[in-house]
Steps between C-alpha positions, in 0.01 A plus 500: 500500500789281615253222586342525153841482332595197711169331418549559127854367515381189685221444247746530210730250668217247544390543138857456380524166679203360309463640147161452336619239251278335241630232270391197301655166584502252208385147573468167325218260581641151551281209610267732687782696667577868441879511459706820530870582486668602825855637494738356761871539569543176301310640200137487382287216633148365438255547788133405530291811581298375796277729707399201713857463628544716807878493468734481201677167448809391310640159408793339677691526174459878480589533868826314433576715194457812712717354778238562767525372857197402707360784710232293670292184492134417538210310346263597223195339344379466144145599408366152580633520856812282480781645711874464448823636650636806318805727509503880482774701329550871437536595132706818453345600166184430300350708221157439349432745220577843646459384861826433685526313829802471728579274796174309453426193713370213286419133540721232344297210360655166400611447140298177507178706508323442169457874444879526463592154375225468239404855404849649506420791730767653722264658750154622596435875515263535793273773630774633730649661186164662416386659828597849382328471161171502317500197268291464184499170312490364244534767231420425136868544405613220736617732775422560867484865607653607832424855611593697808158666510152400384460829310781400265286223354202714403242365263256368760283635779668395820187509716381182659710192466559246775693565818829311531603326818841337520618151590863590553555703183252310281175685414180351638164614361136418564238371260126475555373170370139405454226294346147635510440646847794320663807721548831493684835678498824314443863615509781389271855581402545649155767264372664554161711192570188292429355458153171377645176686573372453857658250738285508813597400851325182610297651787382790281401256227300296749320816618403582140357152457300526824358839395402368156737739323730248332327326211589201280692354795728205432694308764772239490831422670859469389815692410463867416657599170642810667867492598656754731872575518537193726407277200221345706132478419215472748326164541148535632146599415460694177205725425407688183204721428374824348415826676215666303585855617852603599507869599852642474599868525168626364471232229276195494673204339254232395571129529826508697652149518618393846754238599579424862845559649623361831738791559453780750373757247255504213651651188387674184739426215582643159189340355321820605679682216246349261258760642730802506817677607594520867633803689654441843571817698731365769556834683132601475375148580250485213436242229314552170389272221462706181267297276573434134285686246358167382392264779645149468301184459437272797806329649568136422384294798570159352741258665684192381329181616839380628767754589877457500722587797863472604590305812861433593609571143253247355194560288191378688124523485408822676124514534222292349203720410333253262287282729490220242876454551503512880516119534771464233769752598584678823704802606868408528489226234811530285444617142708299251355617167323814381339369185788291359774728643709324767518726808611238754843667535422855403690810611260706717629816333379375162151464649504846658625658177220332307739296287334168583165458327295195429424412138160353588231600757580210731749395767637171628560478873662244725279441799622430849449123450737509199234457232468746215187654357437744214227759547363781281579860590245763405396847606191521717271803496 
């Protein structure tokens, strides 16, 4: 009897440490980022909700406001593989919705990072804050649900789903991709910090091409339009294509667009929300995609014939997909006009915030020999 009483007391103590909370966290959608409010000792702050980030990050500015001293140093990479020195600090208090965190180690990223300088965020809420929760997003009322137990969500049959592996704290899931009789499995981070669909690791992309799975393949070279927190884009081979069948958590998504990434992980971004709502059971290591009642139309797979990129704070030609322009402009050529809008001395933040737009479907670039040329810019199917 004494053993039973002791066991019950121990069980009650464990349950008391982790109440079965369930709450809705409001978000705003800003330039493809899900933004939530996180309470700090310095007041409420704006954080990007980023499941692809293994560890929570704050800006140098917020670290100074909180009066935090460095607790360690190291290096960290952005999703395209660029690495940079970082500092760790311990934050005494964070509160996200009804979840409270104390003495949490976080990464301090430089204020010069465009995510802070241009988008006005104070931090990135990473998956380390979510490991004890089941996450459902996005809800129709612009909230993200965090629950202590899967049963608190209800409303769906929780059989099946995809098994979650972890890269650090970030969830990694498998998809089965195919075309006709050709099939293969590929793994990717589920990354709510990305507004894209499927960014595929280069070697995996090459395997899909060799197996005849990737269709409508396009290749070129140049600057990627993707910027990590280091403000750097990848320069190298670019590949785009379409995966006819993308099997994810019991669903078959038709016509999944693919873009190559040169980082260490493939990633599935928030573009998947066009097909349904996602449930991530961190403790139970399961992932579900709950399809919408009405299936969406096919994704847009078009691309601009000439893309725009940032390089060293300047606007440059990123990639040239229109073969008729390949002998007229090249990646890295400086863009001086978008239509008739002078962008030769533009603030990079204005570009990232979408405040700089051309008034005509053309651009004028200054080539490496100093000559200027105006070329049309159109979408290519």
